[in-house]
C-alpha positions in Angstrom: 90.0 123.8 53.5 88.2 126.6 52.0 90.1 129.8 50.6 88.9 131.9 53.6 90.5 129.4 56.0 94.0 129.9 54.4 93.8 133.8 54.6 95.8 135.1 57.6 92.5 135.8 59.6 91.1 132.7 58.6 94.2 130.7 59.9 94.2 132.4 63.2 90.4 131.9 63.5 90.9 128.2 62.5 93.4 127.9 65.4 91.2 129.4 68.0 88.4 127.1 66.7 90.5 124.1 67.2 91.7 124.8 70.5 88.3 125.6 71.9 87.2 122.2 70.5 90.4 120.6 71.9 91.0 119.3 68.4 94.8 119.4 68.6 95.3 117.6 65.4 93.6 120.6 63.6 95.4 123.1 65.7 98.7 121.6 64.6 97.6 122.0 61.0 97.2 125.7 61.6 100.9 126.0 62.8 104.0 125.7 60.5 106.7 123.0 61.6 109.2 126.0 62.0 106.8 128.3 63.8 108.4 129.9 66.9 105.7 130.5 69.5 106.6 132.8 72.1 104.8 133.4 75.6 106.3 137.0 76.5 104.6 136.6 79.9 106.0 133.3 80.9 109.3 134.0 79.0 109.2 130.7 77.2 109.4 129.9 73.4 108.8 126.6 71.5 109.6 126.0 68.0 107.7 123.5 65.8 104.0 122.4 65.5 104.3 119.5 67.8 106.0 121.1 70.7 103.7 124.0 70.5 100.6 121.9 70.3 101.9 119.7 73.1 102.2 122.6 75.3 98.7 123.8 74.5 97.4 120.3 75.0 98.9 120.1 78.6 97.5 123.3 79.5 94.0 122.3 78.2 94.3 119.0 80.2 95.0 121.0 83.4 92.1 123.3 82.8 89.5 121.1 80.9 86.9 123.8 80.6 89.6 126.2 79.1 88.4 128.5 76.2 89.6 131.4 74.3 87.3 134.0 72.7 88.6 136.4 70.2 87.4 139.8 71.1 89.1 141.9 68.4 91.1 141.3 65.5 93.1 143.3 63.0 94.9 142.3 59.9 97.7 144.0 58.0 98.9 141.9 55.1 100.4 138.6 56.6 100.2 140.0 60.3 97.3 139.2 62.4 96.7 141.0 65.8 94.3 139.6 68.0 92.7 140.4 71.3 91.5 137.6 73.2 89.8 136.6 76.5 90.2 133.1 78.0 89.4 131.2 81.3 89.1 127.8 82.9 89.3 125.9 86.0 92.0 124.1 87.5 90.5 120.7 88.0 92.4 118.5 85.5 96.1 117.4 85.5 98.9 119.0 87.3 100.0 122.5 86.1 103.8 123.3 86.5 104.0 120.7 89.1 101.0 121.8 91.1 97.9 119.6 91.9 94.6 120.7 90.9 92.9 123.2 93.3 89.5 123.8 91.7 90.3 127.5 91.2 89.3 129.3 88.1 90.9 132.1 86.0 89.8 134.7 83.5 92.6 136.7 81.7 92.6 139.0 78.6 95.8 139.3 76.4 96.9 140.0 72.8 98.8 138.0 70.2 100.5 138.7 67.3 100.6 136.1 64.7 102.6 136.1 61.4 101.0 133.8 58.7 102.3 132.5 55.3 100.6 130.0 53.1 97.8 129.4 55.5 100.0 128.6 58.5 101.3 130.4 61.5 105.0 130.8 61.1 105.5 133.1 64.3 103.3 133.9 67.3 103.9 136.2 70.2 101.4 136.1 73.1 101.2 139.0 75.6 99.0 138.6 78.8 99.1 139.3 82.6 100.5 136.1 84.0 100.7 137.3 87.6 96.9 138.0 87.6 96.3 134.6 86.3 98.5 133.0 88.9 96.9 135.0 91.6 93.4 133.8 90.8 94.8 130.3 90.8 96.4 130.8 94.2 99.7 130.1 92.4 101.5 133.1 92.6 104.6 131.4 94.0 105.2 130.0 90.4 106.3 133.5 89.2 
């Protein structure tokens, strides 16, 4: 790994690149074992690289064409704030107990990542969950 990939910005970009490639081993390498990953919209939190990556993997399996693009990124010391846009089509595995329906979503959000030693130690994700579920015809999951 290069020195640039170990900076706070490089670590977050490495995570997004790994997720877009569905390279979950590399994604786990960007997340500290004690990381707390919070989805504020879903009111869920996971701790540890494997539970976090398992959740991301399950999401990607439900939306096999899922992708996330960094649209803006700001770094202040060890804190990285990233605006992102993502989308995908629900034609893979079940999602939250629901069968695939072929519908697509596009959402934008913002995340705050805290990075130490080339690993994400805390991650808070903010997005409009209701809009995503509306697009997927799954609003009843709110």
